[in-house]
N, C-alpha and C positions, 0 to 999 in steps of 0.2 A: 275468530272475529272479535276485535276489541269492543268493549262495552262503550256505549255513548257516554260522554262526559256528564250529561244531566242525570243519567242513571246512577253513576258513582256519587255525585253530589247529593242526590236524593237519599241514597243509602246511608251516607254518613250523617245527613241531617236527621234521619229517623233515629239512628243510634244515639246521636247527641241529645235529641229530645227525650228519649227514654231514660238516658242516664241522668240528665238534669232533673227531670221530673222525679225519678227514683230518689235522687239525693235530697231534693227539697221535701218530699213527703216523709222520707225517713228521718230527716232532721227535726221536723216539727210534730210528727206523730209517733209517740212512743210505742204504741201497739204495732204499727207497721215496722218500726225499727227493730222490735223484738223478733218479728217474723222473718224479715228479709235483710235487715241491716241497711247499709248505704254503700254505694260504690267506693267512697273514700275509705270506709272501714275495711272493705274487702281488699283494697289496694294495700292498706297498712298491714293486714294479716298476711297477704301474699309476699310482701317485701320482707316481713319477719321470717317467714318460712324459707325464703330464698337465701337470706343472709345467714341463717343458721345451718344451711345445707340440707335441711330436712326435706325441702321440696324436691330437690334433684334426686335424693336417695329414694324417696317414696315413688317419684315418677318413674325412676329406673326400674323399681320392683314391679310396679303395675304394668309398665310397658313390656318388660320381659315376659311376664305371665301372659299378657294378651297376645304378644307376638308369637310366643310358642304355641298357644292354642290356635291362632290364626293360621300359621303355617301348617301345623299338624292337621287341623280340621279341614283346611282347604285341599291339601294334598291327598289325604285319605278319601275325602268325599268325592273329589274330582276323579281320582283313579277308579274308585268303585263305580261312579256314575257312567264313566266312559266305557269301562270294561264290560258292564252289563249289556252294552250294545252287541257284544260278540255273540250272545246267545239270546234269541228271542224268547225262548221258554223260560230262562232264568229271569229275564226282564219282566215278563208277564206275571211270574210267580212272586217276585219280590216287591213289585211296585206298591201294592196296597200296604205292605208292612212298613215300607220306607215312608210313605205318606203319613201313616199312623204315628210312627215314631217322630217324624218332623213336627207334628202338631202337639206332641207330648211336652208339657212344661218341665223341662229338665231341672229347673231350679227347685221344683217340688221335692226332689230327692236329695236335697242338700245334706240332711243328716247321714244318709247312706254314703255320700261322697266322702265324708269324714271317715267313716268306717273303712271304705275301700282304699282311700289314698292318703289318709292322715290329715294333718292340718298344715303341712308344708306347702312349698311352691307347686308340688305335683298336683295337689287338689285344685289349685287355681287354674293351672294349665288344662287339667281335665275338664273343668267347667267351661273354659273358653273353647276347648275342642268340641264339646257337646253342643255348644251354642252355634257352632259354625259348620259342622260336618254335614248336616242334613241339607242346609242351604246349598252347599257346594255340590252335594250329590244330585239334588233336584235340578240345578242349573246345568250340570254336566250331562245328566241323563236327557234333559230336554234338548240341549244343543246337539247331542249325538243323534237324536231322532228327528231333528229338523234339517239334517243334511240333505241336499238335493239328491233325489234318486237318479237323476240324469247322470251326475258324476259317477255314482256307484255303478250304473249300468255300463258306462264307458270303460271303467276299470275292469268290470267283470268280463266285458267283451274282449279285453286284451289278456284275459286269463289270470287276472290278479286274484290272489287268495283273499279270504275274508280278513285275515290278519293284516295283509298289505293294504287293503281298503281302509282298514281301521287306522293304520299309522299314517297313510298319505292323504286321506280325505277326511275321515271323521274327526280325528284329533285336531288338525289345523282349523277345520271349519267350525269346531265347537269352541274355539279359543275365546271368542267374544262373549259367549255365555259364561265361560269359566271366569273371565275377568270381571264380568258383572257380579258374579258371586263373590269375588274378592272384595269388591267395593262395598257390597252389603255386609260382608263378614267383618270388615274393619270395626264397625260399630258394635256388632254382636260379640266380637272377641273381647272388647273392652268391658262390655256389660257382663260377660261371663267372669272375667277377672275380678270385677268389682263385687259381684255377688259372692264369689269365693272369699274375698277379703271381708265381706260383710258377715259371712258365716263364722270364719275363724282366721285371725291374722294379727300380727304384731307390727306390721309395716305395710307400706303401700298407701296410695291415695285414698282408696276405699276405707282403709283403717282410720286415716286422718279424718275423713268425713264423718264416720260413725262415732269416733271419740269426741269430735267437736260438737256434733249434734246432741250427744248424750249430756253434754255440759251446757247446752243452749248457746254455744258459740257459733251462731249462724254465719257471720262474716268469714270465719276460719273455714267452715265447711264449704262455703261457696268458693273460697279461694282455692281449696283443694279440688273442687269440682271443675274450676277453670283449668286446672292442670290436666284433668281427663279430657277436656275439650281440646287442649293443645295436642295431647297424644292422638286424639281422633284425627285432627288436622294433619299431623305428621303421617299417620297411617294412610290417610286418604291421598296425600301427596305421593307417597310411595306407590300406592295402587295406580295412581294416574301415570306415574313414570313408567311402570311396567306396561300399562295399556298403550302408552305412547310408542313404545318399542316392540309392540306385538308383531310387527312385520319381521323383526329379527328372529323372534321365536318361531313364527310360522316357517320362515326359511330354514331354520335349523332343523325343524321337525320333518318337513316335507321335501326339501330340495336335497338331492344327493350330495355327498361330501365333496366329490371331485368338482362338481359345478360351483359349489360355494367357494372352493379354494381358488379357482381361477377366474372368478367373476371380475 
């Protein structure tokens, strides 16, 4: 449903007021300028990064790290969360441990991550994976256990095995929960990649932010942060595209191949 025109106008008006106020205060207040710079200074720094090619190179590095962790964490967490449904005893035994691990601050073990994975791209992907895997697990687990028992009873009445119920009912019915986890994990994967670059890196947007902040170049740091926002928007768009075509995924999973072929 399209947004009303007045909502779009109000949104742009609020943004314009914020930017103009920011620019004016930053221009006439040196303390404020030191802390946040001005929008014009950020644009200058961003254009400098773009012209030098540094922006695209670092955005590619951070995006690759985050995307690797997003895919790996979501796939592993989803498969584990759904598979646990197959055994009620395993689900009951592992649930407290999974919830405990999901609340553990994985970024607190940053020094150990360097020991385990080194300082290369593997460490950043591992951070992004740890940031996303437990969210995916919890969402998939919850979705699997929210499946209507009536559907399962019908399948059971036709003599379907637990594995067939899992493939034809549980997995398709849990897809919305899995896609919700994907949307949440887009931001968490970027956060994991950024923290990895914060710990040790010689490239990436996180590295640019830390290097600029250490030299008190706030506009440059905010320009690089804008790049992370753009990456988050791209990841969110990709997640929305997958969610939009979830019907195709459900059909592929649950509908027999012969029916799909001749539909």
